[in-house]
N, C-alpha and C positions, 0 to 999 in steps of 0.2 A: 503703311502697305506699300506706297511708293518706292520704299525703297529696298523691296525683295525683287530679286532677278528671277523669274518664273521660266520654267521649262517643262516639255513633257514627262511625264514619268518614265524612267527605264524599266520595262518589261520584265528584262531579265532579273533586274534587282528586286523589282515588286514579286516575283515568282518565287526567289529565294525566300522571303519573307513568311510566304503564305504557307504554314504547315498546319494543318489541321489535324487533331487528332480524331481517329475513328470512334465511333461508339463503342462501348464494352457492353456485354450482358453480366458482366461480373461487377453487380452493384455495389457489393460489398468493399471490394477492393477499390473501387473509385472513390466510395465515401470515405473511407479510412485515409485514404490519399491527400483529400482536400483539406483534411485536419492539420492546422499548423501548430498547435499546442494542446495541451490537456484541457483546457478549458472549451476548446471545439469538440473534443471528444466527450466531454461530459453534456454538451448540447446536444450530441448525436444520441447518447444515451438515454438523455430524458426523454426524446421523441421516440425511441423504440422499445421502451422498458415500462411495463406497467407502474403505477404510481407506488403501489406499497413496496415494490422492490427497489425501485430507485430512491423513495424516501428511506429506505432502511439503509442505504448507503450514503446517501446524501446527509442525512440527518445528523444530529448529535442529542445529548441529554438537555433536559430543562429547556431554557430560554436558547440554548445554544450558544452562551458566552463564550465559553472556552475556545470553542471552534471558531468563531468570529474573529476572537482576539489572536488566536494562532496564525489567521492569514494575515490579520493587521502586522504582528511581530515579524514576520518573513518579509513583507513588504516594505518593512522599516529599516531593513539591512542593506547597506549600501557596500557593494563589490569594487574593491581599489583596484583600477589597471595600472599596469606599469609598462611605461613604453621603452621601445627599443630595448626589450629583454632577450631577444633571440631565440624565441620559443617556436620553432617550426611544427613541432608535434608535441601531444600531451599523451601521456601514458595514463588510461582510465583504469588500469587494473590494479587490485590491492589483495591484501590478504586480511581473513577473519575468521575466529571461532577455528583456527587450525587448519584452515584452507585457503583456496584461493577465490578469486571472482574477477570476472573479466569487467566488471563495472562496479563503482563504489556502492551499489544500492542492490537489494534484493526484493522478493514479494513478501508481503506481510501476512500472516495467517489471518484468514477471514472466514467467519461461519456463514451457513446458508447459502453457499455460493452459486449453486445450481439454479436457485431461485432467479438470479440476476440475468444467468444465461444458461443455457443447456449443456455448454461445453464445460464449464465450472473449474473444478481444480484440474481436470484433464489438460484444459485448454491453458492454464495458467502455467502449470507445471512443464508443459511441452515448450511454452514460449521461454519460461527460464531455461531450459536444457538448451535451447537453440542460441540463447543468448550467452550461456555461460555463469548465469547468476543463480544464487539459492533461491530456492522456492518453500515458503512454510507451508505447513499443513496445520489447520485448525482441528482442535478437539471437536468441534461444532462443525465439522466439514462434511460436505455431502457426497465424497468419494472416500472409501476408506484409506488406510494407511497402505494396504497391499495393493489396492486399486491404483491409488498415486505412483507408487513404487514400479508397477507395470507400465505405467503410461508413460513415465519419463525415466527409464533405467540409468540414462548416462547423467542426470539431473544431480546436482547437490541438493540434498532434501533435508529440511529441518522440521520438528514436529513440536507443535505449541499444545503445552498442557494445562488444563484447568485441573484444580484437585478436586475431585470427587467426593461426595459424603462417604460412598462406597471405594474404601483404599483398594480392595481387591481388584476392582475395576481400573484403578487407578495404576496399580502395578502392571495389569494386563496390558495396558495401553502403551506403557513405558518399555516394556519386554516386546512387544509388538513392534514397535518403532525400531528399536534397536536391531532386533532379527530383519527387518526390512531394509537396512543400511542408511537410516535416517542419523546424520553425524552430531547433529545439535539438539539440546532440547531448550524451548523457551517456557519457562515457567511463568505463567500471568498471573500476577497475585494482586490486581487491582479490581476484582470482581467478585469480592464476597457475595455481593446480592448484584441485581440486575438495576443498571439504571435507569432512570425515568425518562425514555425517549418517547416523546409526545408524539412526533409524528407517527410513530409505529401503533401508538394506543388509537390516535384517531382513525389509522388506515385499518385498525382490526387486523394487524399483521399475524399471521399464524404459518406453521410448517407442518404439514403441507398447506398450501392456501386454500380456503374454503370458497367455494365458488357462489356467487350471490350475484344478483342483478347487477350490482355496482360493479364487481370485478370482471364480469363477463363485459359490460359495456365499456370499462376503462381498458380492457385487453383487445377489445374489437377492432380497433384500428392500430395495433401492433401485431400484425397477423404472423410474422415471423417467430415472435416468442411464442405466442399462442399455440402455433402448430409444432415447434419444438416442444413445448411443455405436454401437449397431446400424444406425441409419438414417440416419447422416450421413457425410461422406467421411471418409476415413481419417485417424487422428492421426498427426501429423509434423511436424518442423520446418519451417516454410515457407521457411526460407532455406537449408536443406539437402534432400537427398534421399535415400531409402532406408535412413534411420539405424534403426537398431535395436540398441540395447545398453544396457547399465546406465549411470546417469548419470555416475558418476566416468570411465568410460571415454569417454564421449563428449566431456566436458568436457577430459579430460586429451589426448585425441588432436587435439583442436580449438585449444585456447588455448594462449599462448605465455608460460611461466613465465621467459624472458629478457626481459620486456617493461621497457623503463626510460624515462626522460624524453624520450631521443632519439626515442622512437617518439611519445611524447605530442607532441611539436614536428611531427613528419611529419603526424599526425592534423590537429593545428591549420592546416598548410598547406593540407590536402586540405577543410578542411570550411568554407563561407563563412558559416554563423550562428553563434548563440552556443554556445560548448564550455563543458561542465561538468565536472569531475572528480569521479567518485562513489567513494569509498570512503575518504576523507580523515579521519584521526583525531588529528593531531598536528600542533603547528605547523611542524615542518620539511618534513613533505610538502604543508602547506598553501602555504608559501613556495616551495617547489620547482615546485609546480604552477602559481601565479602566474607564476612566471619563464618557464615554459613556453609560457605564452599561455593559460591558463585565463581564461575570462570570469566563472567562478564556479565555486563548490565545494559539494560534497554531502556532509555530514559523516553517514557510515553505517558499520555495521560488518555490512551485509548480513543484518540482522535477525538477527545472530548465528549464520549459517548457513556462515560461513568458519573464522575463527579462533576456537575457542570460549576465555575468558577475554581476549577482547579489549577494549579500552574501550568504555564506555558512550558511545553517540552523543551523548546528551546533555548528559552530563558532559564531553565533549570540544568542545562549542559554544563554551565560554568561550575555551579556549586557542587554538582555531583564530580565532575572531573577534578576539582580541587582536592575533594575528600579522597580520593580512591587513587589520584597520582597517574603519571603517564603511563604505566605499563599495563594498567588494567583497561581491558576493550570494552568500548561503549558504542552501542547502537543507538540512533536516534529514530523515532517511530512516531508519526503523528503530525498531519498536516501537509505534508509534502505535495506540492503541485507541479514542480518544474525542476529543469536542473540547476537553475540559480539558487532555488530552495536547497538542494542538495550541496551544491559548493558551499552555501554558507554555513550549513551546518557542520561540514568537514572542517572548515575554518575554524568554527566555534568549539571544538573540541571532540567533534564525532569521529570514529574509525570508519563507521558504515552507517549505511541508512537503509529503512524498510518503507516500501509505499504500500498502501492500503486502499483506500477511496480511489488514488490514481489509476492504480490496477484496474480495481471494479468498474471504473468508468468505461477504459478500454474493454474490458469484457463485456460490458452491456452494449457499447458500439459495435462489437463485431467479433464477438467470440475470441480463439486464439489470436487470430490476425490483428484484432482490436490490442490485445496484449503487447503481440509484437510491437505494433505501432507505437505504444505508451513507452515501451522499451527504446525504440528507435528514436523519438523525440527527445527522451529524456536524456540520452546518450549524446546526441548531439548538441544538445543546450550545455550540457556540462562540459564538452570538448569546446566548443566555441569560448565561454566563460573563461575555463582556465587557459586558452590561449591569448585572451585579452588581458588576463590579469598575470600572465607572464609565468605560469606555473607549469613545469613539464612533468610533473607526476602527481599522484594524489597526496603524497607526504609533503608536497611543497604549498599545500593548501594549508596557511597557518593564520592565527589571531590577528596577524599585522595586515593582512589583506582584507579585513572587512571593518565596518564602521556602522554603528548602530545608533539611530535616533530614538527618542521616546514615541510610541505609538500614541495615537490619538484617543478618542472618547471611547473606544469599545463598539462603535456602531458597524454594522455589517458592510464590508467592502462588496460592492455590486457591480463594479465597472467592468471585470472579468467575466461577469455570469450573463 
């Protein structure tokens, strides 16, 4: 300490350092601004959302082995920097399914969305419109095809179709989507029956939610969610009417477990726009989907929510890409939680990425503003990673910029949570 030369503080300099932010009454904006990544938004979402709704998003099938391994696989990927590469700016825009996107990711189709937050699909589609990225509406959406089209008329909209047992209802949905300006159809083929989602079973998850002492107590310290639920229109599937049951019963009564590739050809004949088959994980299924008329493939294990121990989507990318070649468009869906995950997926062979849970964490944390924060965080992470890797555009993200090591024992990664 004796080596220090001391002096009186310079009051002028001290004053310039004292910059205190005034308190704000906009708690949502302040709360979201503090989130540094999507894991922060997940923590906010868990605090503010009733257990049944949060677990529906956060959970997966069975022992959740597939969902846990997906996180391990992404975390095992190394992104390789290129030094002195002269990349002052990285262009994040790309093209997919015959159109453009300002970012290399879009919002995946999700069901029961207004159960997570009353702004639901309206908030998601408007956030997508603002960011210039596609928004996908689910067959099991809680806003209708027409409502979403009216809420975000300038957004690029995709429609996700489950093939119903009633083929005329399927036809009607496809025709409505085309008439409302949806340009791409995502045909989900990995849900012949509902996966065994044990969290939902334990929580007694139903749509609309049934009020019990347990649900009232659980919602009592989440007043915003409770107030929104009570003061907005009733929660239901917008494509259905008067539906109230547990989720497996709803799915198993509606969807057709006998779906085959002839049915896919039937849908191809109906749909005038781009058609992507969602749920492809093997070379054989990729080959058959292309033969049935698919314009593109979505490599997805449904976020681990259907068949537990299914292949990991990221690991399946290589096999599917090798089968269909470089010209077939491939979208990766399942497990994305960071811009680094998106960059890794693009390097591994995906042309585009969809975010599902990540989008819903933002929605639960703060409605449309929360979704906008998700998009903002992911875009910044992608940009920084691309600049550090010396990639000036999405097309420059190639396999030589990543390295992958074998994953561990399959135990859950909890360090981020």
